[in-house]
N, C-alpha and C positions, 0 to 999 in steps of 0.2 A: 964667587957667587957659595951662599952656604942657601944646606935642603934642607927640611923640613918633612913629618911625616903625618897625613890624613889619619889619623890616631884606628879610625874604626874599623880600617878596610887595610891599613900597614902600607899605603900608596906614597911611596916617597915623590918629594914635587919640592921646585924652585922656588925660594920664598918671595922672590920677583917673578912674575909672571909675567905674559903681554896679551895683555887685552885688544882683541882685531875688529871691534866696531867703525876702524878707518881702514882697514884692506876690504875693500867690496863695500863698505855700508855706504854705497851713493842715496840709500833712502835716508841718511844720517848726516850725511857732509857733500858738498858741494866740488866738483873738481876733482873727483879722485882716480889716481894714476893707479892700474891695479899691478902694472909691474911692479912700483915701488914700493907695492902694499906688500908683493910676494918676497920681495928682498928683505923686508922688514922681519920677514917671521923667518927667513933664512938666517940671519945675522944675530937674531935671536937666539934659535937654536944654537948655531956656530959659539955663542960665546956664554954658556952655562945654563940657560933658559928651558926648561923641563916643560913647564904650565902654558899650554897656551889655551886661550877662553876664545872663545868666537860664540855663537848665536844665530839660529834659524831666520831671524826677523832683522839680523842685520843683510840689505842687501835689497831685498829681502831673496835670501840664498844663496848671496854670489857669496857672500867672505864665508862659508863654509866649503865650496868648492874651490876658489883661489887660496887656502890654507889646504885643502888639500891635498891640491895641487901638488905644495911643498914638501908637505910630511911627506908623499911620496917616494921622495930623495934620500927619507932620514930613517934609519935603524927604528919599528917598532919602537922597541924601548928605551929608546936616547927620549920622549917626549910623554905626556899626561895632554891628553887634549881634552875639554872641559866643553861641550857647549848646552844651549838653553833650548828647551820648548814651549810649547803654551800661548804664544803672541802670534796673529796672522793679521796679513792685508788684505780686507775682500776686497769687491769686485770695484766699491767705490774708492779705494785708495785708502782707507779708514783701518787702524789697528785694532784688534780687538783679542781679546783673551779667552781662550779654552782650556779648560782643566777638566776635561772629561776622558777618561779611560782611555776608549777606542781616540781618540783625536792623537791623546799623547802618545800612545804606541806606533800612529800611522807620522805623526811626527818625528818621532824619534830614528824609523826607519828609513824615512826619506834626508832626514842628517845625515845617516851611515850611507847612503848611496851617492848625496852629494860628498860627504868626506873621501868615499873609496876606503870607507876601514870596514872590518872585520866587526869594531867594537868600540866603546867609545870611554875614556875610562870617567868622567864624569858628567852625568845628565841632570841637569838643571830645570826644575817647574822656573821658568822665569818671573812669572807673576800670577801670584792667586787670583783666580776668579770667582770676585762676588756672587755668594750664594753657593757655589759649586763644593764637592764635600774633598776635602783634601786628605782624607783619610782615602777614599778608595783612588782618586791622582797618588799615592804613593804605592797601595797598594798593587796598581797596575805599574809604576818603575821596578818593584822586588818581583814583578814575572819577568819583565824585561832584563833584572839581573840575574834572576834563574837560567831564563834562555842565555847566559854569556853574551847580550848585544850590551850590557853597559858593566862598569864594574861599582861603581858608589853612587849614591844618589842623595842629589842636590836640590836642595830650595832658595830662592833667591825675590829681596823685595816685600819681607813677608815683617808682618806685627807679630809681638812676641804668640800672641793669643791664635794667632794662624800656624806657627811652627809648633805652638804644642799640640796643637789640631792633628799636621801632619807629622810631627813626631812622637804620635799618641803610641804606635808600635815599636820605637828605639830603631826606625829602621831610615832616618837623615844622618846622613854622613856630612855632608858638606854644606853650609850656609852661606852664599854671598850675597853683600851686603855695602852700601856706600857709606863709606866711615873714611873722614880725615878730616884737620885740627878745625877745620870750620863746621864743622856736621858731624855731630859726638852724639848722636841722639840714643845709639846703639847700645852707650856704655848703661847707660839708666837701666836695662832689663835684658835685652836680649844675648849681649855680650854674658852676662856673668847665666844666664840658662845655659849655654853655651858650653861654658870653660864646666858646668854640672855633669852637662849630657855628654861631654866629647865631642864633640860636633866641634868639626874644623870654621874656622872662620874666615874666609877669602874676603878682602877687603876691595872695594872699584872705586872709581873715584879719588884717590890719593892727592891729585894734586886738583882738590874741586874744580876738575875739568877746565883746568888752566890758570888759574889766578894761583894757585898757591907756583907756581913755574916760577914767577918774578918776573916778565916780559910785558905784563901789562898793564896798560897806564890809563888815567880816566878820558881818556881820550877813546877809547874802544872803541868801536862802531861794528857790531856781529851783521853777518850777511841776513836777506834773510827767511833762507830755507837754513840755517844751523839752528840747529836742535835745540844750543845751548839759551838759547830765547826762551825757553822756556821754564831754567831752571833759576830757584829764588836766588842762587848766588849770583848773579846777572843784571837782579833787576835795581832798580834807580832807588837807591840810600842803599840797599846790603851793598851793589857792589862799591861802594865810597867807603864804606868800612872796613869791609875785607880789605882793599888795599892799604888801609891804615894800619891794619895790623900785620900784613903783609912784608910792610918797609921796617917793621919792629924786627921781626924774626929773622930779615935779612942781616940784622947784626949781627946776631947768635948764628948766623951761619958761615959769615965771614970769620968768626973765629977759630969754627970748626976747619975752618981751610975748603968749603963744599959749598957747594948752591944752594937756595932754599928749598929749590923741589927736592931736594934728595933727602935735605934737612926734615922736609916731609913726610918722603918714605921712611927715613930711617926710625921716625916718631910713631911713625904708625905699626914699625917690625919692636920696638920697643914695648908695644902695651901688650899684656897678657890677655892670652887668649886668643890672638892675631896670627893665623898659621901662615898667609901670603897676604902679597898686595901683589894688582895686575895694574899697571899703569897702562895708558893706551899709547897714543902717538902715531906720526905720519910718517915722523924721519929717521932714520938709524943713526944718525949722531945724537937723536935726542934720546933713542933707546939707550946708545950705547954710555948715555952720560946716566941714565937712570940708575944702570946695574949697579954703578961705584956703590949706590947706596946700600948696599950689603953689608959693606964694608967699616960704616961707620956707628961708631961707639959712643951713644949718649950715656955721658955721668947723673947721677942725681940731680946734680946741680945744674944738667943740661934741661936735663926735665921738668926742673920749676920754673926752671928760666922764660922756657913756652909753655908753660900751665899759666905763668904769670900775665905770660901777652892774650892768651885764647883764652 
């Protein structure tokens, strides 16, 4: 495993982390086994992963509880725990966003309780709320940081304009965004801004939610409750085009003696401005395979060949 640093706070993290939406995320996936999920976190921590990423909406709340149970068995200095607030499930079961300072404070404190921690290493505003002040939201996180409840301030799923507002006082340390071979939107403006502002970028969805794993076929049928039904990658027309690219990428992966999934992760880590990548996963063998990507070195020729395909 390789390690890097969240520059503005000098926090060391593994370049490959673990996304835990499938650890207790019963509102996102069907038929999750909680013991399997806890084992996934243990295996990650025992194999060099130090960045563990969760959110209060996964479950809701259950992912933080399960992750927190596992973390109690590990020294506090062995891991960097990231979680997210600003999303909630109302009494109708609808997911709504709230960036109000009072809500973010209560959400952070509730996350601390579920996790069983004294402080959270990275606390993200999960989604911006339309019409709400990101300046005021971040100002509240600055207070939480001063109180020792969080170490670094993050924001996720933002446009450049939203990021600039949130970072108006220079307090954003980390941004978490979707980025992969099939979705490169952040390259246009957000990634250059983050490089300029020394903001760490953590990429989620590195395998395009499974498509870049190389195991899907055109006959894939998602369960009705699977959240991927809402993702553009899986919509008719897009899905077939993406599978065609995957078949060509497999040829490069074979030449590098690796899997296409690891090729996709290695490609991300080779991009300027990317600090870390957080693949998700449900099984330990999948996790252990992903970790091999940190050792893959892509040459200029490899990157040019990949670019020609994607």
